[in-house]
Structures are given as C-alpha cells and as structure tokens.
N, C-alpha and C positions, 0 to 999 in steps of 0.2 A: 879039693885044693885048687886054688886059682893059679894058673900058670900063664905068664905073659910072654909074648914073643917080641923080638926085635924085628925090624923090617929093613929092607934095603931098597933104596931108590937108585936107579942107574939109567944112563942114556940121555941125561940132560945136557943141553948145549951150554947153559950158563955155568961157568966155573964155580966150584966150591959147594955145589948142592947135591952131588952124588955122594951117597954114604949110608950110614947105619942110623935109623930113626927109632926112637923109643917113645912110647906113650907118655905124655906129661899131663898137664892139667887141661880142663875144659877152657875153651876160648870164649864162646858166646853163650854157654849154658845149654847148648843143644848137641854139640858134636865134640868129640875128643880132639885134643891137639897133640902134636908129636914134635919132638925136638931131635935135631941131628946131633948124635953123640960122637961122630967121627969126622965131621966137617971142619975145615980150617977156620971157619968163623961161625958165629951163632946164627943158626937157621932154624926156623920153625915151619911146621906144616899145619895150616889152619883151614877152617871152613868159614865162608862168608855167607850168612843166611839171607841177607837182603838181596843178593844177586845170584845166589845158588851156585857157588863155585868153591873148589878147594884150591889153595895157593900156598906157595912158599915165600917166606920173607925173613929178612934179618932184623926187621924193625919191631917185632913183637905182634901180639894178637891185635887184629883190627887195623894194622898199619900196612901200607903198601910201599914198596921201594921201586926204584926205576927198572930194575931187571927182574921182572916177574916171571914166575913159572906157575901156570894155573890151568884148570880144567873146569868147564861148565858141566857139572854133574852133581846131583843131589844125593848121591850114595851116602849111606850111614858112615862109612869109613872111606878114606882115600884108596884103600886097597881093594875096594869093590867097584871102583870107577870103571866105566866101559867106554867113555868118550875119549877122544884124543887130546893129550896135553898140549898146551901152547906155551910158547916162551917169548918174552919181549926182552931183547938185548939192551945194552946200555945206550945204543943209538936209537932206540924206540921202534925197532923193526920187529913185527909180529911174525912168528914162524910156527906152523903146526909141527909137532914132533911125535910121530908114532913110535919112536924108539924108547920113550920113557917107560920103565918097568918098576913095579913095586911088588915085593914078595916077602913072605916070612922067611927068616934065616936061622931061627933057632929059639929054643926056650930060654927065658930069663928066669933064674930061680926066684921063688916067692920071697918077699922080704922077711917073712918069718914062717917057720915050719909049724904046722899044727901039732899039738900034743895028743897022744893017744891015751 
C-alpha cells in the first residue's frame, strides 16, 4: 500500500510560504513538485534542473517571482536538502536562512484502498 506524507516548511522570512506542502505533479520531468495546501496564496515548491536548485514560487513551474526562497542542492527531494536555504525579499536583498526546516508531518490516506 502506497502511503503519502504531507510535509511542513517553516522558518522562512518571506511571508505566506510557511505551511503544509503536498506532493503534486512533476515540474520538469525529473523531480516531483509540491504545492502548499495551507498557505494564504498559491505557492509551489519546484526543482530547477538547469541551475541545480529547489525553489518556491507563486508563478508556477519554471517561473520565478521577485521574492524567491531557494537552495542550491541537487537532492532528489527538497526534504533531503543539506545546504542552507536562501531568500530574496521584495527589495532584492539576499539572505542566508539556516532556520528553514522541512519535515514529514503525517500520513495522507491513499486515494483508494486496495481490495483483499
């Protein structure tokens, strides 16, 4: 039985990005994408293969917005990242943020139960 987890991200300086994330569709064909299901606006967590980083954006797969949260790390999932997350605020100031945390917060029931 495949059981999926929701994940939490917290510690970000950019408002509206801390919250509960759930696996969604693939973005670039190589890595899974995640969507925030508890954020006040639409935010996604994607991998950018050309430059090797995970990032959050409200503009969809492959798009970048002005207030980026990102990390240069080629981990298979953002929850295996070992490098320090960075944030660019709306004024364009880059800040290293070692307080960003990602972790599993519980099981999400399978969409359909197997029959016996």
